[in-house]
Backbone as ProteinMPNN parsed JSONL, in Angstrom:
{"seq_chain_A": "MHTFVLVVHVLLAVSMIALILVQQGKGADAGASFGGGGAATVFGASGSGNFLTRLTGVLTALFFVTSLTLAIFAKQQTNDAYSLTTDHQAPVTAPATNSANTTKSAN", "coords_chain_A": {"N_chain_A": [[64.071, -96.023, 77.637], [62.481, -94.658, 75.379], [61.119, -96.677, 74.456], [59.285, -97.34, 76.541], [57.959, -94.79, 76.472], [56.634, -94.733, 74.129], [55.065, -97.268, 74.403], [53.168, -96.324, 76.46], [52.176, -94.316, 74.975], [50.635, -95.464, 72.858], [48.959, -96.933, 74.339], [47.188, -95.254, 75.483], [46.152, -93.764, 73.354], [44.438, -96.03, 72.246], [42.937, -95.915, 74.598], [41.699, -93.653, 74.566], [40.513, -93.763, 72.409], [38.57, -95.649, 72.956], [37.232, -94.667, 75.044], [36.128, -92.37, 73.837], [34.143, -93.377, 71.814], [32.585, -94.729, 73.943], [30.945, -92.507, 74.974], [28.146, -90.468, 74.722], [26.581, -88.695, 72.316], [25.549, -85.195, 71.801], [22.867, -84.763, 70.982], [21.667, -87.04, 72.069], [20.789, -86.272, 74.454], [18.123, -85.366, 74.523], [16.466, -87.521, 74.216], [16.799, -89.022, 76.39], [15.519, -87.257, 78.207], [12.983, -87.969, 77.821], [12.312, -90.338, 79.309], [14.23, -92.286, 78.669], [15.879, -93.876, 80.314], [18.173, -92.912, 81.439], [18.488, -92.182, 84.197], [19.079, -94.492, 85.59], [21.926, -95.216, 85.271], [25.347, -95.778, 86.154], [26.612, -93.534, 86.958], [24.8, -91.725, 87.512], [22.341, -89.24, 86.404], [23.322, -87.015, 85.166], [25.842, -87.282, 85.825], [27.726, -88.862, 84.621], [28.564, -88.034, 82.06], [29.649, -85.829, 82.444], [31.912, -86.721, 84.011], [33.141, -88.587, 81.877], [33.964, -86.718, 80.025], [35.672, -85.076, 81.689], [37.565, -87.157, 81.897], [38.425, -87.617, 79.34], [39.431, -85.558, 78.647], [41.804, -85.406, 80.205], [43.254, -87.656, 79.31], [43.582, -86.769, 76.783], [45.396, -84.764, 77.277], [47.538, -86.225, 78.177], [48.224, -87.731, 76.408], [49.3, -85.862, 74.196], [51.306, -84.856, 75.903], [53.126, -87.117, 75.427], [53.468, -87.283, 72.765], [54.65, -85.047, 72.39], [57.055, -85.736, 73.824], [58.069, -88.132, 72.416], [58.623, -86.912, 69.908], [60.52, -85.162, 70.686], [62.487, -87.263, 71.245], [62.851, -88.359, 68.693], [63.988, -86.4, 67.067], [66.499, -86.181, 68.59], [67.645, -88.731, 67.784], [68.104, -88.143, 65.213], [69.656, -86.028, 65.075], [71.793, -86.991, 66.033], [72.444, -89.166, 64.371], [72.968, -87.785, 61.646], [75.192, -86.341, 62.574], [78.415, -84.732, 62.605], [80.475, -85.037, 64.097], [82.416, -87.386, 66.061], [82.539, -89.8, 68.59], [84.725, -91.735, 68.675], [87.778, -91.263, 67.111], [89.873, -91.727, 64.35], [93.401, -92.479, 64.674], [95.965, -90.322, 64.454], [98.692, -90.419, 62.248], [102.078, -90.048, 61.017], [102.73, -89.014, 57.803], [103.832, -91.441, 55.303], [107.093, -92.218, 54.177], [108.971, -92.432, 51.24], [111.562, -94.535, 50.871], [113.439, -94.903, 48.873], [113.475, -92.729, 47.384], [114.717, -91.199, 49.33], [117.195, -92.064, 49.399], [118.422, -91.636, 46.792], [118.374, -88.89, 46.719], [120.268, -88.179, 48.45], [122.427, -88.917, 47.313]], "CA_chain_A": [[62.772, -94.908, 77.861], [61.877, -94.26, 74.199], [60.085, -98.111, 74.201], [58.356, -97.046, 77.617], [57.092, -93.487, 76.284], [55.783, -95.395, 73.029], [54.069, -98.204, 74.865], [52.303, -95.433, 77.087], [51.466, -93.438, 74.038], [49.497, -96.464, 72.382], [47.91, -97.208, 75.315], [46.554, -93.906, 75.66], [45.603, -93.59, 72.003], [43.61, -97.172, 72.21], [41.849, -95.882, 75.484], [41.087, -92.587, 74.145], [39.356, -94.366, 71.254], [37.203, -96.481, 73.518], [36.333, -93.726, 75.874], [35.233, -91.43, 72.881], [33.059, -94.273, 71.292], [31.235, -94.866, 74.948], [30.32, -91.369, 75.245], [26.934, -90.194, 73.978], [26.195, -87.275, 71.668], [24.767, -84.118, 72.377], [21.627, -85.283, 70.683], [20.983, -88.202, 72.861], [20.149, -85.689, 76.009], [16.654, -85.021, 74.369], [15.73, -88.777, 74.393], [16.851, -89.336, 77.734], [14.472, -86.631, 79.021], [11.605, -88.685, 77.638], [12.087, -91.712, 79.748], [15.52, -93.119, 77.909], [16.635, -94.607, 81.269], [19.51, -92.14, 81.997], [18.764, -92.113, 85.633], [19.507, -95.662, 85.965], [22.997, -95.402, 85.097], [26.236, -96.045, 87.334], [27.069, -92.398, 87.308], [23.516, -90.94, 87.676], [21.81, -88.708, 85.034], [24.353, -86.212, 84.356], [27.495, -87.6, 86.28], [28.407, -90.003, 83.637], [28.882, -86.978, 80.901], [30.83, -84.691, 83.215], [33.241, -87.648, 84.091], [33.821, -89.04, 80.914], [34.536, -85.713, 79.701], [37.056, -84.657, 81.958], [38.679, -88.377, 81.854], [38.519, -87.755, 77.984], [40.308, -84.26, 78.721], [42.998, -85.665, 80.97], [43.738, -88.761, 78.485], [44.126, -85.911, 75.603], [46.47, -83.889, 77.535], [48.659, -86.995, 78.359], [48.577, -88.001, 74.842], [49.956, -84.556, 73.998], [52.771, -84.885, 76.376], [53.75, -88.346, 75.307], [53.667, -86.847, 71.53], [55.647, -84.079, 72.298], [58.211, -86.434, 74.122], [58.344, -88.848, 71.021], [59.105, -85.998, 68.673], [61.794, -84.835, 71.212], [63.411, -88.2, 70.889], [63.08, -88.434, 67.387], [64.929, -85.363, 66.785], [67.947, -86.178, 69.039], [68.19, -89.569, 67.147], [68.383, -87.552, 64.036], [70.714, -85.395, 65.104], [73.025, -88.236, 66.421], [72.623, -89.86, 63.078], [73.689, -86.657, 61.108], [76.18, -85.409, 63.082], [79.709, -85.045, 61.768], [81.246, -85.393, 65.271], [82.238, -88.802, 66.43], [83.371, -90.008, 69.756], [86.103, -92.243, 68.475], [88.455, -90.752, 66.004], [91.284, -92.516, 63.727], [94.741, -92.202, 65.103], [96.887, -89.477, 63.663], [100.038, -91.189, 61.784], [102.719, -89.562, 59.926], [102.766, -89.485, 56.299], [104.813, -92.442, 54.718], [107.915, -91.649, 53.42], [109.672, -93.575, 50.287], [113.018, -94.674, 51.309], [114.274, -94.952, 47.772], [113.653, -91.381, 47.253], [115.719, -90.327, 50.211], [118.526, -92.458, 49.211], [119.007, -91.035, 45.794], [118.64, -87.509, 46.802], [121.337, -88.063, 49.191], [123.616, -89.312, 46.444]], "C_chain_A": [[62.312, -94.696, 76.736], [60.722, -95.63, 74.329], [58.905, -97.739, 75.089], [57.407, -95.735, 77.217], [55.987, -94.055, 75.279], [54.65, -96.13, 73.365], [52.876, -97.266, 75.429], [51.715, -94.595, 75.819], [50.38, -94.298, 73.136], [48.475, -96.626, 73.032], [47.025, -96.109, 75.577], [45.664, -93.534, 74.361], [44.355, -94.868, 72.032], [42.316, -96.653, 73.415], [40.949, -94.771, 75.342], [39.891, -92.812, 73.211], [38.281, -94.761, 71.713], [36.491, -95.415, 74.241], [35.545, -92.762, 74.984], [34.106, -92.225, 72.301], [32.083, -94.635, 72.565], [30.632, -93.63, 74.961], [29.066, -91.027, 74.37], [27.045, -88.769, 73.514], [25.55, -86.266, 72.35], [23.246, -84.315, 72.091], [20.934, -86.288, 71.378], [20.506, -87.524, 74.137], [18.758, -85.681, 75.835], [15.998, -86.465, 74.445], [15.927, -89.288, 75.865], [15.989, -88.391, 78.632], [13.328, -87.399, 78.922], [11.369, -90.123, 78.391], [13.227, -92.686, 79.094], [16.191, -93.893, 78.864], [17.906, -94.165, 81.627], [19.79, -91.998, 83.434], [19.161, -93.625, 86.151], [21.172, -96.099, 85.797], [24.127, -95.717, 86.458], [26.458, -94.703, 88.027], [25.694, -91.322, 87.862], [23.079, -90.145, 86.263], [22.54, -87.949, 84.532], [25.611, -86.378, 84.947], [28.247, -88.291, 85.27], [29.181, -89.033, 82.422], [29.947, -86.284, 81.382], [32.137, -85.728, 83.494], [33.904, -87.911, 83.049], [34.568, -87.883, 80.1], [35.676, -85.079, 80.233], [38.061, -85.779, 81.71], [39.283, -88.137, 80.463], [39.761, -86.455, 77.97], [41.81, -84.603, 79.203], [43.863, -86.75, 80.082], [44.53, -87.918, 77.281], [45.471, -85.302, 76.041], [47.963, -84.774, 77.872], [49.201, -87.438, 76.984], [49.411, -87.011, 74.164], [51.08, -84.502, 74.416], [53.48, -86.044, 75.626], [54.177, -87.967, 73.581], [54.7, -85.981, 71.378], [57.107, -84.637, 72.74], [58.736, -87.453, 72.873], [58.985, -87.767, 70.149], [60.294, -85.462, 69.199], [63.008, -85.841, 70.909], [63.962, -88.732, 69.811], [64.11, -87.456, 66.818], [66.418, -85.376, 67.677], [68.339, -87.569, 68.277], [68.513, -89.198, 65.773], [69.642, -86.813, 64.161], [72.053, -85.985, 65.391], [73.463, -88.748, 64.981], [73.431, -89.013, 61.967], [74.64, -85.933, 61.693], [77.537, -85.646, 62.683], [80.814, -85.129, 62.961], [81.1, -86.811, 65.861], [82.962, -88.879, 67.706], [84.815, -90.762, 69.594], [86.732, -91.624, 67.246], [89.617, -91.569, 65.422], [92.442, -91.997, 64.315], [95.366, -91.363, 63.855], [98.306, -90.14, 63.167], [100.726, -90.14, 60.864], [102.539, -89.946, 58.614], [103.895, -90.362, 56.092], [105.73, -91.749, 53.908], [108.804, -93.01, 52.481], [111.132, -93.411, 50.733], [114.149, -94.736, 49.806], [114.234, -93.519, 47.288], [114.647, -90.595, 48.053], [116.788, -90.716, 49.911], [119.102, -91.845, 47.932], [119.259, -89.595, 45.753], [120.172, -87.416, 47.616], [122.799, -88.392, 48.566], [123.916, -88.033, 45.624]], "O_chain_A": [[61.152, -94.365, 76.981], [59.513, -95.401, 74.277], [57.749, -97.761, 74.666], [56.243, -95.672, 77.611], [54.775, -93.935, 75.456], [53.522, -95.917, 72.92], [51.744, -97.384, 74.96], [50.533, -94.272, 75.941], [49.342, -93.754, 72.762], [47.314, -96.539, 72.632], [45.91, -96.435, 75.983], [44.543, -93.039, 74.476], [43.227, -94.442, 71.784], [41.116, -96.883, 73.264], [39.794, -94.735, 75.767], [38.767, -92.309, 73.196], [37.176, -94.484, 71.247], [35.28, -95.249, 74.093], [34.427, -92.376, 75.326], [33.017, -91.65, 72.315], [30.891, -94.83, 72.328], [29.41, -93.783, 74.958], [29.109, -91.411, 73.201], [27.506, -87.846, 74.184], [25.02, -86.471, 73.442], [22.436, -84.024, 72.972], [19.711, -86.403, 71.301], [19.819, -88.202, 74.901], [18.059, -85.946, 76.813], [14.82, -86.45, 74.8], [15.056, -89.991, 76.377], [15.761, -88.759, 79.784], [12.636, -87.526, 79.931], [10.439, -90.884, 78.127], [12.986, -93.893, 79.063], [17.09, -94.623, 78.448], [18.724, -94.953, 82.103], [20.9, -91.77, 83.914], [19.587, -93.704, 87.303], [21.578, -97.2, 86.169], [23.709, -95.86, 87.607], [26.507, -94.568, 89.249], [25.829, -90.299, 88.535], [23.515, -90.502, 85.169], [22.598, -88.013, 83.304], [26.51, -85.615, 84.593], [29.472, -88.175, 85.219], [30.281, -89.349, 81.968], [31.026, -86.16, 80.802], [33.272, -85.402, 83.146], [35.102, -87.634, 82.989], [35.661, -88.099, 79.577], [36.559, -84.591, 79.528], [39.217, -85.523, 81.373], [40.478, -88.378, 80.291], [40.808, -86.522, 77.328], [42.816, -84.142, 78.663], [45.092, -86.706, 80.147], [45.662, -88.173, 76.87], [46.478, -85.317, 75.332], [49.101, -84.306, 77.86], [50.373, -87.467, 76.608], [50.327, -87.481, 73.49], [52.001, -84.174, 73.667], [54.589, -85.739, 75.188], [55.25, -88.423, 73.187], [55.534, -86.04, 70.475], [58.146, -84.207, 72.241], [59.911, -87.383, 72.515], [60.101, -88.055, 69.716], [61.196, -85.229, 68.394], [64.122, -85.523, 70.492], [65.027, -89.34, 69.71], [65.029, -87.868, 66.11], [67.33, -84.602, 67.385], [69.554, -87.609, 68.086], [69.23, -89.977, 65.144], [70.584, -86.995, 63.39], [73.151, -85.544, 65.049], [74.617, -88.729, 64.553], [74.436, -89.493, 61.443], [74.892, -84.815, 61.244], [77.842, -86.806, 62.407], [81.997, -85.289, 62.66], [80.022, -87.35, 66.114], [83.909, -88.125, 67.931], [85.823, -90.463, 70.234], [85.969, -91.516, 66.286], [90.338, -92.104, 66.264], [92.38, -90.776, 64.458], [95.293, -91.638, 62.657], [99.06, -90.34, 64.12], [100.078, -89.46, 60.068], [102.222, -91.093, 58.3], [104.943, -90.083, 56.674], [105.41, -90.879, 53.098], [109.14, -94.123, 52.888], [111.723, -92.345, 50.908], [115.375, -94.623, 49.815], [115.255, -93.205, 46.676], [115.272, -89.613, 47.652], [117.679, -89.878, 50.045], [120.29, -91.525, 47.978], [120.091, -89.065, 45.017], [121.042, -86.604, 47.303], [123.91, -88.222, 49.067], [124.84, -88.023, 44.811]]}, "name": "protein", "num_of_chains": 1, "seq": "MHTFVLVVHVLLAVSMIALILVQQGKGADAGASFGGGGAATVFGASGSGNFLTRLTGVLTALFFVTSLTLAIFAKQQTNDAYSLTTDHQAPVTAPATNSANTTKSAN"}
């Protein structure tokens, strides 16, 4: 489970980077209004920004969730590593007695 969440986390990070780099800044809107070819895009003149903004928000929320999940996994592993309780304990044996001491005290 830890590996799956880590792989999803990395994929989300890479896709967020690519998606953010594809988006245009706010200063590019003025150039599009003077014939910059914004109407010839796949999503229309203003549909691209709205769609990409929402997709970025969804990916950011998922990235946040995977970050918290990985933090919880790391906390559990740390607690297990430094725990004083163990599942398997050494068998309890009686203390060894010295047979030479018992024979001398009997005399």
